[in-house]
Residue, then its C-alpha position, 0 to 999 in steps of 0.5 A: m927061249e931061243t930056236e934056230l932055223d938056218d941063219v935066223i935065230f928066234e927068241q921070245i923075251p919074257p918081261s921082268n917082274d916089274g914089266t920092264n925089259p932088261k934084255l932089251y935095255a941091257e944086251r941090246a942097248s947099242w941098238w937103241p939108235l935104231m930102235s928109237p932114232r935120236s932125230h925123233y926127239c928134235n921137235e918135242a925137245e924144242f917144244f919142251t924147251l919153249l914150254f919151260k921158258q914160258h913157265g919161268a924156268p931160269k937161264a941154265a936151269t938144272l934138269l933131272e930126267l928120270g928113265s932117261g934111256g939112251g939120252h936122245l931127248a937130253s942130247y937136244l936139251s943140253d945146250e939150254f939146261v944143266i942135266t942129270l940123267s937117271d935110268l934103271s939100265e946100266g946098258m942104257l946109261t953107257a949109251s947115254r954117256a957116249l952121247n951126253p958126256d957132259c951130263e951127270h948119270i945116275a943109276g936108279d929106279m924112278r920109284s925109289l931114287r933119292t939123290g938128295c938134290e933138288y932141280d929146277i925141272v924134272i922130266i919123266h918121258d915115256a918111261i912112265h908107261y912102265m908104271t902099271t899101278l896107281d901105287d907105282l905111278e904115285r911112287a914115281l911122281m913122289t920121286a919127281a916131287l922130292h927132286c923138284r925145288e919149290g916152284g919148280l916144274a915137272l913134265f910127264v909124257p905118257d904115250h897114252v891116257a885113257e880118254t884118248f887111247v886108240p889101239g894101233t900098229r906101227c912099223q919102222d925100218t932103220t939102217l945105221g952102218k952095218r946094222r938094220l932093224r925092222f920093228m913092229e909094235t901093236v898096242d891094244d887094251f883088252d880090258p878097258t876097266d883096268n889101268a893098263c894096255t898091252a904092247e906087243h913088239v917084233f924085232l928083226f935084228e940084222e948085222q953084217g956077218k951075223p945071223r939074223k935074230i927075230s925077237y918077240q915080247r909082250l909088255t904091260w903099260g899103264v894107261f890112266s885117266i886124266d883125272t887120275w893123273l891130276a889127282a895123283l899129282q896133287r897128292c904128291g905135291f904138284e899143281g898140274e895141268v894137261l896139255d897137247d904136245v907136238e906129237g899129239r899126246r896128252i902130257f902133264l906140266a906141273k908146278r911144285t907147291 
């Protein structure tokens, strides 16, 4: 739904049935460098690289990232690993191909993708938060397991786990060339008995010579306990452990058994 007031267009973006946001990740894919700047991934990429090496990843290991988005994390890993990137959004894959021309790109849903290949390392970054049910979470973990060689590593990076979830609001203001994006995110858990939280986003898109656009969206993200994560990993063929990363998140490193 859109309304217009002078030079401002207001829109409410409904999520798709699976809780994702196809409009944001398709029509607005070119805005991704402002929404989630590449520089934000530098420290965690260094941390992940060291983690993989400490746990025996071979030199020039093959790596599959599921839900890879605009490829910002991969752009910091490509000097160390041979990378394949997969995402549900063709728009995001297009953005990633421009940034990571030497990486293979495959369109697919992390719950059902089957490439027929195995990799030394599989990563699912914060896109895992779109898995809002235990069934969906296990389907994504099984996809990772089927693509991870025996003895290989898998890394899962949820934004939240139940034990450490804290409601909060963050704001961001980014300018790149003729574009400026102002963004506010509020995350809350209105029902602590379920496996989900609610994220509300307000975007102000500004581009020289064009009307400003304000977009609002509400999304549901999965929030699972650490025990639920570890049990699901075991059922899907992993031996997992929980770690604290450089961003203060609880993340899961797993070995394919």
